[in-house]
N, C-alpha and C positions, 0 to 999 in steps of 0.2 A: 504494500500500500504506500502511495506517495505521501511523504511527510507534508502535513498541512502547511508547515511554515514556508514551504517553497511557493505557496500561493500568495504570500505577503508581498505586496508590490515593492520594488526597489525605490529608494528615496528619490532618484531622479525622475522615475516614471510618475510617482505620486505628485511631485512638485510640478509636473507638466499638466496636471488636471486643470481645466479652465477655472474652476472655483478657487484653487490655490494660487494660480497665476494672478488672478484678480486680487486676492488677499495680499500677495507679496507686493503688488503695486501700491497698496494702501499702507501696509505695515512694515515692509522691508522683508528681505529673504530670511534673515536670521530667525525671527519669531515663528515664521511659517515652517521652516525646516525643523525647528525644535518641536513643534506640534506634530509633525509627521513622524519624527523619531519616537516620540512618546506614544503615538498611536500604534506604531509597529511593535513596540515593547508590549503593549496591551494585547496585541494579536498573538505574539509569541507566547504570552502567558495564558492564552485561551480565554481572556476576558471579552474579546470581541472577535468576530469573524474576520478573516483576512480581507474579504471583499468590502469590509466597512472601515478600512484604515483611513481612506481619504475623508469620508463623512465624519469620522471621529476627530480627525485633525481640524476640519472646518469648524466643528462644534466647539473645539477647545480654544480657538483663537480668541484673543481679547478684542473687545470693541475698538473700532478705529475712530473714536470720537464721533462727531456729528455726521449723520448720513444724509445724502440728498433724498428729497421726497418730492414726488409728483403730487401737487396740491389739487385734488379733485373734490374738495369739500364745498366749493362754491363760496368760500369766504376769501375775498380778494386779499385783504391785509390781515393775515392770520398770525396773531401774536405768537402762538405756540410753534409756528413754523418759521419764525424769524422775520415776520412782517414782510416788507417789500423785497422781492427778488431783484437783483441788480440787472441792468441792461447789459448786453454784450459789450457795449462801449465802456461801461463802468468796470466790468470785469477785466477787460484789457488794461484799463487805466490802473487798476489795483496791482496787476501783475507788473506793469512797467515801474510803478512806484515802490515796489518791494525792495529794490536795490537802492543805491545812492540816488538822490534826487535833489533838485534845487528848491526844496520846500521853503527854505529860509535864506536863500542866497540869490543875489543878482549876478548872473553869469556875465553880463555886459561889463561890469566894473569890478567884479570879484568881491564885492562887499555884502555884508549882511543886509537882508531885505525883510519886509513884513511877511510874516509866516502865512502861507497859503494865499498870497495876493491874487493869483489867477483864479482860484476858486471863489474868492470874495468878489472879484470883478464879474464872474459869471452869475453869482447870486444877485448882485446889484443890477445887472442887465435884465434878469428875469423879473425883478420887482422894481421898475423904474421909479415908482412913487416913494421908495425908501431913500431917505437922505444918507443913511448909514446902514451897514450890515455887519454881522458877526456870527460866528458859529461856535457852539460848544458841543459837549458829547451826547446830550439827548434833550428831549423837550422839557423834562422836569428840571434839568440843570439850567436851561434858559430862564425858566421862571424863578428859580432859586437865585440866580445871579441878579436878575432884575429886582427882586424883593430885597436882597441884601444891600445892593448899592443904592436903592432909591427909598427904602422904607424901614431899614433897621432902626429900632427904637421909635418908630412912628406907626401910623395906622394905615392899613389897607382896607378900603371900603369895598365890600363884595356882597352880592345878593345871596340870601340863604339858599335859594334854589340852584345856585351854582357851586355849592360846597360839596364837591363830588368825591366819591370813592371809585377808583377804577380797579384793574386786575390785581390779584394777589394781596388784597387788603390795603393798597396804597391810597391814602387819604390826602386830598389837597390841603385841608386846614392844617394837618400835622406838618406838611412840608413847609408851608408859609410861616408858621409859628417858629419853626426851627431856625429861621433866618434872623430872629430877633424882632420881627415885626409883630404888631398887634392887629388882630382882625376886628373889623367893625362890620358886623353882619346887618344887612338891611332887608326890609320886605319880609315876605313869607315864602314858604316852599313853592307855591304855585303862582304868586303874584308879587311883582316888585315894580314900583313906579319911579318916575324921575324925581318926584318929591321925596321919596324915601332916601335916594342918594343925596339930594341937595341938603336934606336935614342932617345928614351925618358928616358932611364935609366941614372941616375946621382947620385950625392952625397945625394940628398934629397929623393931618392927612398926607401920606406919602404919595399915594395914587389911588385911583379907582380901578378896580380889576373886573374885567368881563371874561368869563370862562366858557369855553365850549362844554356843553353838558356831558358828552362822551358816554356812550353805551346805554343811554336811556332817553326817553322822550316824555315830557310832561304835557298832557293834552287836556282839553276841556276848558274849565274856567281859569285861564292863565293870562299873565301879562308880563312882558319883559321890555326892557328899555334898549332901543337901538344905539349903536355907537355914536352916531352924530348927535343924538340928544345928550348923551353923557359928555361928549367933548365940549358942549356948550356950557357946562357947569363951571368952567374956569379952573379946573384942576387936571393934572396929567391923567390920561387914560391908557391903561395897558390891556391889550386884548390877547388872550391865549386861545388861538384858533385850534390848537391841538393837532389836527389831521395833516397839516402841511400843504393844503391847497393854496397855491400862490395866486391864482386868478380864478374867476368864476368858471364853472364847468357845467355844460348844458344838461348832463345826466344827473347832476346833484345841485339843483337850483337852490336848495335851502342850506347848503353847507357853507359855513363862513370861510372866507378866503382872505389872504393877506392884503392884496391890492385894494379890495373894497373897504377893509377896516382902516387902512391908512388914508384912503380918500375921504372916509367919513370923519377923520380927525383923530384917530388913535395916535398917541405919541410913540408907542412901541407895540409891536406884534411879536409874540413868541409862537413857535410851531415846531413840529417834528419833521425831520428829513426822510424818515423811513416809513412813512404812511402814504398819503395820496401823492406826494411828490415822486415817490417810487425810487428813492435813493437809499444811501446807507443810514445807519442810526446816527442822528445828529440833532442838535437843538438850534433852531434858527432865531436870530434876533434881528428885527427889521424896524427901522423907524427914524426918528429925529437924529441927525448926524451927531450933535453934541452929546445926546444921551447915550447913543450906541458907543461912542468913543469913551465916554465915562465908564461904561460897563466893560469895555475891552481892556481898559487900564486898571480895573479893580484887581486887587491881589487875588481874589477868589477865581478870577478868570483863568489863571495859570493852572489851577487844580482841575478845571473843567475843560482843558484844551483838548482838541481832537488831534489824532495822529495823521501822518502823511497819507495813509491808505484811505482814511475817511475823506480827506480833502480831495484826493484824486477821484474817488468814486462820485463824490458830490459834484465836482466840476464837470465830469463826463455826463452825469445825469442831466445837469442843467444845460449843457451846450449842444447835445445832439442825440439823435436816435430816439426811438420810442421805447420807454421803459415798460416792463411787463405790467405794472399796476395800471398806468393810463391805458395800455392796450386792452386789458381786461375790462376796464370801464366802458370802452368804446366798442366792444364786441357786438356784432349784429346777431340778434336772437335767431334769425332765419338761417344764418350760416352755422350757428351752433346746432340747430335742429338737423341740418343736413349731415353734419359730422356725427351726431348721436345716432342717427338712423343708419349711416354707413358702418359705424363701429359695431352697433348692435347686430346688424345683419352678418358682419364678418364673424362675430363671436357665435351666433346661432349656427353658422355653417360649421363651426368647430364643436358643435354639440353643447353649447353653453346656453342656459336660460337667460337671455339678454334681450331687453326691450328698451326703446327710447322713451324718455319720460320728460314732460315739461315740468320745470321746477323754478324756484326763485333763489338767486344768489344774493349775497349781502356784501357791503363794503368791508366791515370788520375794523379792528384796530381802533374802535371808538369813533370812526368816521361815519357820518350820515346815519345816525341811529334811527331805526324804524323804517329806513328806506330799503326796498327790495328791487332787484334787477331781474327781469325775465331771463331765464336760462334754460338749457337742456342738459339732460344727464343720460347716462346708460344705467339702467336698473338691473342689478344682479341679485342672486340669492344672498342673504345675509352672511352665509358661511364664508363667502369670499373676503369679508372684511379683514379678518386676522391674517389670512394667507397673503393678501396684497400688502398689508402693513409690514410684514416680515420679509417681503420679497426684495429683490435687487434689480431695479431701484424700488424703494418703498413707495407704495401708492396709498394715499389717505383719502377716503371718501367719507360719506356720512350715512348713518343707518336711520331709516324712517319706515315704520310699520312693517318690520321684518324684511326689508329689502335694502341692499347697499346701493346708494346712488353715487355714481362717478360724474360729478358736475364738470362740464367742459369749459366753463367760462374762464377759469384760471389755468387751463391746460393749453399751451400753444398747439396749433394744428399740426406742426411738424413732429409732435410727440404722440400722435394717435397710434402709429404703428407700435411704438414702445408700450403704450397702454394695452394694446391688443396682446402683445407678447407677454406682458406681465399677467394677464388674465388666463392665458392658455398654458403657461409654463408649469 
């Protein structure tokens, strides 16, 4: 009888398996070879069958950090998936900036220059109504810098209906109080008037703050004060638009944007770069030139500084090409329907219970709360949900009424074949 150990694959043959070749590209050859050798030892000891050596080696490999995911949830700015995916131009810019770069140097004269000046120029060009611009590491940081520089030891007047809590228990009031400012809440949860603000403004007022509600909508018997009415009260107005929309968008008519807030008289606008702008995580500060310069020169600004990769990605996002988030917003529902029908037909031909389904997508990330976007999905049995999540690439959909929906609004058309292959593998 042939010794079963002769059936144990040689190390070089095991390493040639596509699964381990892919793993070696992510983790390096050393850890993958060690996993193969350990699996061979298990086979020699009779713990596993010789035919299972490669599978055992794959199962023993460590995780390689974050994994790419095809977002078929229908949530365009999905916080748990890293919010906005970068455009191809932004990805290329990050790769180029990974080495030495002139981030803080003027190559013309060889002297030190303002950090990220070309990215700042791109941001200023995108929001011409802003006298000054600055970038910090996220949206919360932008608001912290503004509150620290403009209202530490003073009051921030804000509507009770805008004292929000967002994901992971993060509460805006806690953030603002941590800067040394005092909050002066006005109005009620559902109704705040201009007179409420006017009655609260006094010598200790640092600024009036207007906040994007984020993640919820108050409807019914409500009242809110527009920016232009607040600007007429004679005290600085800071507007946190949150979502990063720089100019009005026809698909999101009720979403606040930076250009409109500045035109209405806001002294300063804060926003996120990794939401509707579709860029990297960043906090944008736009507004009065003297105020923005004051913030830029504040000692805290150094601690909130962005790195060269963020600056490169932000500049590329602002200067050219269509980023995935704006592209998803502009998707034609009829085009999505045609793709869903074609993909479902292909899967049925492979024996899979797949049907096209009309559905609704959402913006996500706190943007346009309550607003839905017509979309189309491929509907599969719920059992596919786990299998696709654990696949390579991972595919994340959403489960409704016992069916897995793969919403195509956030899936580029050129990845439909990849989606088909993931479902049939």
